[in-house]
Biopython code that builds the backbone (N, CA, C, O; Angstrom):
import numpy as np
from Bio.PDB.StructureBuilder import StructureBuilder

atoms = [
    (1, "MET", "N", (91.693, 97.662, 85.531)),
    (1, "MET", "CA", (90.828, 98.395, 86.365)),
    (1, "MET", "C", (90.853, 99.844, 86.099)),
    (1, "MET", "O", (91.923, 100.427, 86.273)),
    (2, "ILE", "N", (89.908, 100.450, 85.733)),
    (2, "ILE", "CA", (89.852, 101.715, 85.647)),
    (2, "ILE", "C", (90.229, 102.473, 86.751)),
    (2, "ILE", "O", (89.844, 102.080, 87.853)),
    (3, "ILE", "N", (90.954, 103.552, 86.672)),
    (3, "ILE", "CA", (91.259, 104.494, 87.931)),
    (3, "ILE", "C", (90.819, 106.008, 87.733)),
    (3, "ILE", "O", (91.139, 106.681, 86.753)),
    (4, "THR", "N", (90.163, 106.383, 88.629)),
    (4, "THR", "CA", (89.871, 107.828, 88.418)),
    (4, "THR", "C", (90.174, 108.665, 89.696)),
    (4, "THR", "O", (89.841, 108.067, 90.719)),
    (5, "PHE", "N", (90.638, 109.710, 89.870)),
    (5, "PHE", "CA", (90.764, 110.742, 90.554)),
    (5, "PHE", "C", (89.832, 111.731, 91.029)),
    (5, "PHE", "O", (89.181, 112.330, 90.173)),
    (6, "ALA", "N", (89.660, 111.998, 92.209)),
    (6, "ALA", "CA", (88.516, 112.952, 92.892)),
    (6, "ALA", "C", (89.500, 114.264, 92.779)),
    (6, "ALA", "O", (89.021, 115.381, 92.583)),
    (7, "ASP", "N", (90.689, 114.080, 92.895)),
    (7, "ASP", "CA", (91.362, 115.190, 93.160)),
    (7, "ASP", "C", (92.207, 115.646, 92.173)),
    (7, "ASP", "O", (93.024, 114.785, 91.845)),
    (8, "ARG", "N", (92.312, 116.748, 91.548)),
    (8, "ARG", "CA", (93.040, 117.013, 90.532)),
    (8, "ARG", "C", (94.698, 117.050, 90.647)),
    (8, "ARG", "O", (95.535, 117.027, 89.744)),
    (9, "LYS", "N", (94.872, 117.116, 92.128)),
    (9, "LYS", "CA", (96.275, 117.684, 92.287)),
    (9, "LYS", "C", (97.174, 115.861, 92.226)),
    (9, "LYS", "O", (98.298, 115.654, 91.768)),
    (10, "LEU", "N", (96.257, 114.847, 92.816)),
    (10, "LEU", "CA", (96.644, 113.671, 92.577)),
    (10, "LEU", "C", (96.801, 113.103, 91.290)),
    (10, "LEU", "O", (97.730, 112.374, 90.942)),
    (11, "HIS", "N", (95.548, 113.590, 90.392)),
    (11, "HIS", "CA", (95.949, 112.999, 88.635)),
    (11, "HIS", "C", (97.225, 113.708, 88.152)),
    (11, "HIS", "O", (97.954, 113.127, 87.348)),
    (12, "LYS", "N", (97.532, 114.946, 88.610)),
    (12, "LYS", "CA", (98.992, 115.624, 88.041)),
    (12, "LYS", "C", (99.878, 114.794, 88.490)),
    (12, "LYS", "O", (100.736, 114.400, 87.699)),
    (13, "TYR", "N", (99.886, 114.421, 89.586)),
    (13, "TYR", "CA", (101.076, 113.553, 90.469)),
    (13, "TYR", "C", (101.238, 112.264, 89.748)),
    (13, "TYR", "O", (102.336, 111.784, 89.465)),
    (14, "ALA", "N", (100.160, 111.761, 89.484)),
    (14, "ALA", "CA", (100.072, 110.279, 88.796)),
    (14, "ALA", "C", (100.497, 110.385, 87.098)),
    (14, "ALA", "O", (100.620, 109.439, 86.320)),
    (15, "ASN", "N", (100.639, 111.560, 86.868)),
    (15, "ASN", "CA", (100.966, 111.810, 85.362)),
    (15, "ASN", "C", (102.545, 112.402, 84.988)),
    (15, "ASN", "O", (103.105, 112.159, 83.919)),
    (16, "LYS", "N", (103.072, 113.134, 85.971)),
    (16, "LYS", "CA", (104.439, 113.724, 85.985)),
    (16, "LYS", "C", (105.369, 113.216, 87.535)),
    (16, "LYS", "O", (104.981, 113.507, 88.667)),
    (17, "ASP", "N", (106.119, 112.742, 87.353)),
    (17, "ASP", "CA", (106.770, 112.100, 88.091)),
    (17, "ASP", "C", (107.649, 113.288, 88.976)),
    (17, "ASP", "O", (107.861, 113.261, 90.188)),
    (18, "SER", "N", (108.045, 114.222, 88.102)),
    (18, "SER", "CA", (108.927, 115.136, 88.756)),
    (18, "SER", "C", (107.933, 115.962, 89.851)),
    (18, "SER", "O", (108.322, 116.311, 90.966)),
    (19, "LEU", "N", (106.931, 116.141, 89.458)),
    (19, "LEU", "CA", (105.981, 117.027, 90.246)),
    (19, "LEU", "C", (105.760, 116.076, 91.472)),
    (19, "LEU", "O", (106.070, 116.455, 92.601)),
    (20, "ALA", "N", (105.227, 114.849, 91.244)),
    (20, "ALA", "CA", (104.929, 113.946, 92.374)),
    (20, "ALA", "C", (106.361, 114.048, 93.479)),
    (20, "ALA", "O", (106.103, 114.179, 94.675)),
    (21, "ILE", "N", (107.354, 114.006, 93.189)),
    (21, "ILE", "CA", (108.471, 113.932, 93.648)),
    (21, "ILE", "C", (108.595, 115.080, 94.590)),
    (21, "ILE", "O", (108.562, 114.816, 95.791)),
    (22, "GLN", "N", (108.744, 116.414, 94.183)),
    (22, "GLN", "CA", (108.512, 117.698, 94.390)),
    (22, "GLN", "C", (107.610, 117.848, 95.654)),
    (22, "GLN", "O", (107.976, 118.405, 96.689)),
    (23, "LYS", "N", (106.489, 117.332, 95.463)),
    (23, "LYS", "CA", (105.304, 117.596, 96.276)),
    (23, "LYS", "C", (105.262, 116.418, 97.274)),
    (23, "LYS", "O", (105.153, 116.762, 98.450)),
    (24, "MET", "N", (105.314, 115.376, 97.078)),
    (24, "MET", "CA", (105.276, 114.180, 98.083)),
    (24, "MET", "C", (106.619, 113.726, 98.891)),
    (24, "MET", "O", (106.718, 113.132, 99.965)),
    (25, "GLY", "N", (107.357, 114.086, 98.231)),
    (25, "GLY", "CA", (108.804, 113.431, 98.648)),
    (25, "GLY", "C", (109.155, 112.185, 97.858)),
    (25, "GLY", "O", (108.280, 111.407, 97.481)),
    (26, "ALA", "N", (110.421, 112.008, 97.615)),
    (26, "ALA", "CA", (110.819, 110.749, 96.828)),
    (26, "ALA", "C", (110.330, 109.350, 97.379)),
    (26, "ALA", "O", (110.210, 108.429, 96.572)),
    (27, "ASN", "N", (110.099, 109.188, 98.452)),
    (27, "ASN", "CA", (109.620, 107.928, 99.099)),
    (27, "ASN", "C", (108.218, 107.666, 98.809)),
    (27, "ASN", "O", (107.838, 106.624, 98.274)),
    (28, "ARG", "N", (107.328, 108.773, 99.222)),
    (28, "ARG", "CA", (106.132, 108.716, 99.369)),
    (28, "ARG", "C", (105.447, 108.502, 97.524)),
    (28, "ARG", "O", (104.634, 107.683, 97.095)),
    (29, "ALA", "N", (106.228, 109.656, 96.780)),
    (29, "ALA", "CA", (105.963, 109.404, 95.427)),
    (29, "ALA", "C", (106.003, 107.917, 94.723)),
    (29, "ALA", "O", (105.188, 107.402, 93.958)),
    (30, "LYS", "N", (107.044, 107.490, 95.166)),
    (30, "LYS", "CA", (107.602, 105.952, 94.648)),
    (30, "LYS", "C", (106.412, 105.051, 95.101)),
    (30, "LYS", "O", (105.948, 104.206, 94.336)),
    (31, "LEU", "N", (105.968, 105.229, 96.253)),
    (31, "LEU", "CA", (104.881, 104.461, 96.917)),
    (31, "LEU", "C", (103.430, 104.560, 96.138)),
    (31, "LEU", "O", (102.498, 103.759, 96.063)),
    (32, "PHE", "N", (103.603, 105.699, 95.663)),
    (32, "PHE", "CA", (102.202, 106.255, 95.046)),
    (32, "PHE", "C", (102.047, 105.521, 93.731)),
    (32, "PHE", "O", (101.131, 104.735, 93.489)),
    (33, "LYS", "N", (103.018, 105.847, 92.912)),
    (33, "LYS", "CA", (103.261, 105.346, 91.730)),
    (33, "LYS", "C", (103.274, 103.620, 91.803)),
    (33, "LYS", "O", (102.896, 102.974, 90.826)),
    (34, "GLN", "N", (103.628, 103.115, 92.745)),
    (34, "GLN", "CA", (103.780, 101.523, 92.989)),
    (34, "GLN", "C", (102.170, 101.136, 93.281)),
    (34, "GLN", "O", (101.731, 100.110, 92.761)),
    (35, "ARG", "N", (101.425, 101.843, 93.993)),
    (35, "ARG", "CA", (100.059, 101.597, 94.222)),
    (35, "ARG", "C", (99.320, 101.681, 93.035)),
    (35, "ARG", "O", (98.467, 100.823, 92.810)),
    (36, "LEU", "N", (99.531, 102.628, 92.214)),
    (36, "LEU", "CA", (98.864, 102.817, 90.932)),
    (36, "LEU", "C", (99.026, 101.864, 90.040)),
    (36, "LEU", "O", (98.173, 101.653, 89.178)),
    (37, "GLY", "N", (100.280, 101.085, 90.146)),
    (37, "GLY", "CA", (100.534, 99.892, 89.271)),
    (37, "GLY", "C", (99.717, 98.951, 89.714)),
    (37, "GLY", "O", (98.857, 98.488, 88.964)),
    (38, "GLN", "N", (99.870, 98.501, 91.078)),
    (38, "GLN", "CA", (99.093, 97.584, 91.465)),
    (38, "GLN", "C", (97.622, 97.676, 91.072)),
    (38, "GLN", "O", (97.119, 96.681, 90.550)),
    (39, "LEU", "N", (96.986, 98.610, 91.239)),
    (39, "LEU", "CA", (95.698, 98.938, 90.836)),
    (39, "LEU", "C", (95.200, 98.675, 89.314)),
    (39, "LEU", "O", (94.262, 98.029, 88.847)),
    (40, "HIS", "N", (96.147, 99.390, 88.795)),
    (40, "HIS", "CA", (96.105, 99.307, 86.948)),
    (40, "HIS", "C", (96.205, 97.403, 86.626)),
    (40, "HIS", "O", (95.485, 96.841, 85.801)),
    (41, "ALA", "N", (97.125, 96.772, 87.383)),
    (41, "ALA", "CA", (97.572, 95.549, 87.134)),
    (41, "ALA", "C", (96.368, 94.489, 87.545)),
    (41, "ALA", "O", (96.164, 93.425, 86.961)),
    (42, "ALA", "N", (95.751, 94.904, 88.461)),
    (42, "ALA", "CA", (94.469, 94.092, 89.330)),
    (42, "ALA", "C", (93.085, 93.879, 88.409)),
    (42, "ALA", "O", (92.443, 94.797, 87.899)),
    (43, "ASP", "N", (92.858, 92.820, 88.341)),
    (43, "ASP", "CA", (91.275, 92.632, 87.677)),
    (43, "ASP", "C", (90.174, 93.195, 88.600)),
    (43, "ASP", "O", (89.321, 93.968, 88.163)),
    (44, "ASN", "N", (90.213, 92.758, 89.992)),
    (44, "ASN", "CA", (89.196, 93.180, 90.832)),
    (44, "ASN", "C", (89.986, 93.531, 92.260)),
    (44, "ASN", "O", (91.187, 93.299, 92.399)),
    (45, "PHE", "N", (89.244, 94.057, 93.188)),
    (45, "PHE", "CA", (89.853, 94.331, 94.479)),
    (45, "PHE", "C", (90.321, 93.217, 95.267)),
    (45, "PHE", "O", (91.231, 93.426, 96.069)),
    (46, "THR", "N", (89.886, 92.202, 95.166)),
    (46, "THR", "CA", (90.387, 90.918, 95.817)),
    (46, "THR", "C", (91.689, 90.473, 95.576)),
    (46, "THR", "O", (92.404, 89.897, 96.396)),
    (47, "ASP", "N", (92.003, 90.793, 94.299)),
    (47, "ASP", "CA", (93.604, 90.783, 93.751)),
    (47, "ASP", "C", (94.513, 91.558, 94.842)),
    (47, "ASP", "O", (95.664, 91.276, 95.175)),
    (48, "LEU", "N", (93.667, 92.642, 95.322)),
    (48, "LEU", "CA", (94.833, 93.380, 96.038)),
    (48, "LEU", "C", (95.007, 93.300, 97.396)),
    (48, "LEU", "O", (95.809, 93.956, 98.061)),
    (49, "ILE", "N", (94.067, 92.302, 97.865)),
    (49, "ILE", "CA", (94.165, 92.380, 99.504)),
    (49, "ILE", "C", (95.303, 91.700, 100.131)),
    (49, "ILE", "O", (95.716, 92.099, 101.219)),
    (50, "HIS", "N", (95.753, 90.867, 99.628)),
    (50, "HIS", "CA", (97.447, 90.449, 99.938)),
    (50, "HIS", "C", (98.391, 91.031, 99.537)),
    (50, "HIS", "O", (99.492, 90.543, 99.790)),
    (51, "LEU", "N", (98.322, 92.168, 98.837)),
    (51, "LEU", "CA", (99.628, 93.293, 98.577)),
    (51, "LEU", "C", (99.858, 93.990, 99.517)),
    (51, "LEU", "O", (99.019, 94.378, 100.330)),
    (52, "PRO", "N", (101.179, 94.265, 99.518)),
    (52, "PRO", "CA", (101.861, 95.367, 100.414)),
    (52, "PRO", "C", (100.864, 96.557, 99.954)),
    (52, "PRO", "O", (100.471, 96.767, 98.807)),
    (53, "GLY", "N", (100.554, 97.271, 101.102)),
    (53, "GLY", "CA", (99.814, 98.627, 101.129)),
    (53, "GLY", "C", (98.737, 98.711, 101.943)),
    (53, "GLY", "O", (98.113, 99.744, 102.185)),
    (54, "HIS", "N", (98.483, 97.465, 102.430)),
    (54, "HIS", "CA", (97.208, 97.300, 103.441)),
    (54, "HIS", "C", (95.829, 97.885, 102.551)),
    (54, "HIS", "O", (95.301, 98.969, 102.795)),
    (55, "TYR", "N", (95.453, 97.105, 101.671)),
    (55, "TYR", "CA", (94.045, 97.546, 100.600)),
    (55, "TYR", "C", (92.838, 97.107, 101.810)),
    (55, "TYR", "O", (92.849, 96.090, 102.502)),
    (56, "HIS", "N", (91.976, 98.044, 101.813)),
    (56, "HIS", "CA", (91.135, 97.374, 102.621)),
    (56, "HIS", "C", (89.622, 98.377, 102.269)),
    (56, "HIS", "O", (89.750, 99.596, 102.154)),
    (57, "GLN", "N", (88.445, 97.815, 102.143)),
    (57, "GLN", "CA", (87.078, 98.338, 101.811)),
    (57, "GLN", "C", (86.879, 99.461, 103.069)),
    (57, "GLN", "O", (87.100, 99.080, 104.218)),
    (58, "LEU", "N", (86.552, 100.530, 102.873)),
    (58, "LEU", "CA", (85.880, 101.422, 104.074)),
    (58, "LEU", "C", (84.503, 101.052, 104.501)),
    (58, "LEU", "O", (83.810, 100.189, 103.963)),
    (59, "LYS", "N", (84.220, 101.686, 105.378)),
    (59, "LYS", "CA", (83.017, 101.427, 106.309)),
    (59, "LYS", "C", (81.751, 102.325, 106.237)),
    (59, "LYS", "O", (81.761, 103.105, 105.285)),
    (60, "ASP", "N", (80.813, 102.369, 106.935)),
    (60, "ASP", "CA", (79.705, 103.199, 106.843)),
    (60, "ASP", "C", (79.299, 103.930, 105.507)),
    (60, "ASP", "O", (78.900, 103.367, 104.487)),
    (61, "ASN", "N", (79.455, 105.158, 105.675)),
    (61, "ASN", "CA", (78.933, 106.005, 104.607)),
    (61, "ASN", "C", (80.101, 105.886, 103.196)),
    (61, "ASN", "O", (80.014, 106.590, 102.190)),
    (62, "ARG", "N", (81.066, 104.922, 103.413)),
    (62, "ARG", "CA", (82.106, 104.956, 102.378)),
    (62, "ARG", "C", (82.253, 103.614, 102.267)),
    (62, "ARG", "O", (83.398, 103.184, 102.126)),
    (63, "LYS", "N", (81.050, 102.619, 102.312)),
    (63, "LYS", "CA", (81.375, 101.289, 102.062)),
    (63, "LYS", "C", (81.667, 100.936, 100.833)),
    (63, "LYS", "O", (82.165, 99.811, 100.785)),
    (64, "ASP", "N", (81.553, 101.449, 99.849)),
    (64, "ASP", "CA", (81.570, 101.264, 98.300)),
    (64, "ASP", "C", (83.138, 101.741, 98.066)),
    (64, "ASP", "O", (83.572, 101.512, 96.937)),
    (65, "GLN", "N", (83.935, 102.306, 98.898)),
    (65, "GLN", "CA", (85.221, 102.862, 98.501)),
    (65, "GLN", "C", (86.080, 101.941, 99.296)),
    (65, "GLN", "O", (85.781, 101.240, 100.263)),
    (66, "TRP", "N", (87.541, 102.140, 98.496)),
    (66, "TRP", "CA", (88.599, 101.203, 99.370)),
    (66, "TRP", "C", (89.709, 102.220, 99.369)),
    (66, "TRP", "O", (89.850, 103.188, 98.622)),
    (67, "ALA", "N", (90.597, 101.732, 100.527)),
    (67, "ALA", "CA", (91.710, 102.643, 100.507)),
    (67, "ALA", "C", (93.005, 101.851, 100.738)),
    (67, "ALA", "O", (92.969, 100.672, 101.088)),
    (68, "CYS", "N", (94.157, 102.527, 100.534)),
    (68, "CYS", "CA", (95.360, 101.872, 100.955)),
    (68, "CYS", "C", (96.432, 102.696, 101.253)),
    (68, "CYS", "O", (96.570, 103.841, 100.823)),
    (69, "LYS", "N", (97.297, 102.026, 102.097)),
    (69, "LYS", "CA", (98.314, 103.169, 102.792)),
    (69, "LYS", "C", (99.447, 103.341, 101.855)),
    (69, "LYS", "O", (99.673, 102.533, 100.953)),
    (70, "LEU", "N", (100.209, 104.476, 102.090)),
    (70, "LEU", "CA", (101.425, 104.728, 101.106)),
    (70, "LEU", "C", (102.470, 104.657, 102.422)),
    (70, "LEU", "O", (103.287, 103.740, 102.512)),
    (71, "ASP", "N", (102.375, 105.585, 103.306)),
    (71, "ASP", "CA", (103.370, 105.524, 104.521)),
    (71, "ASP", "C", (102.657, 106.146, 105.549)),
    (71, "ASP", "O", (102.029, 107.152, 105.219)),
    (72, "SER", "N", (102.593, 105.725, 106.932)),
    (72, "SER", "CA", (102.091, 106.200, 107.933)),
    (72, "SER", "C", (102.089, 107.440, 108.177)),
    (72, "SER", "O", (103.235, 107.853, 108.349)),
    (73, "PRO", "N", (100.910, 108.612, 108.314)),
    (73, "PRO", "CA", (99.592, 108.134, 108.168)),
    (73, "PRO", "C", (98.800, 108.744, 107.030)),
    (73, "PRO", "O", (97.713, 109.307, 107.166)),
    (74, "TYR", "N", (99.518, 108.558, 105.792)),
    (74, "TYR", "CA", (98.946, 108.713, 104.569)),
    (74, "TYR", "C", (98.625, 107.250, 103.676)),
    (74, "TYR", "O", (99.238, 106.217, 103.406)),
    (75, "ARG", "N", (97.199, 107.876, 103.389)),
    (75, "ARG", "CA", (96.693, 106.794, 102.757)),
    (75, "ARG", "C", (96.060, 107.156, 101.035)),
    (75, "ARG", "O", (95.574, 106.254, 100.353)),
]
sb = StructureBuilder()
sb.init_structure("model")
sb.init_model(0)
sb.init_chain("A")
sb.init_seg("    ")
for serial, (resi, resn, name, xyz) in enumerate(atoms, 1):
    if name == "N":
        sb.init_residue(resn, " ", resi, " ")
    sb.init_atom(name, np.array(xyz, "f"), 0.0, 1.0, " ", f" {name:<3s}", serial, name[0])
structure = sb.get_structure()
């Protein structure tokens, strides 16, 4: 699966672990990298529905977008 980032900060955090830990904290950075790994390994979004992280499709004007949880309330 191809992963794109709308936010340059998230793109930097995905590519530099030390920066992610500094800005997000160790636990959230670990979950962020784990979710990226899950996305990368998946063939399609239906593969993600039963994984930890509560992957779900958004509604209304964001119906073509998906979200997942890192830790409450961050997704």
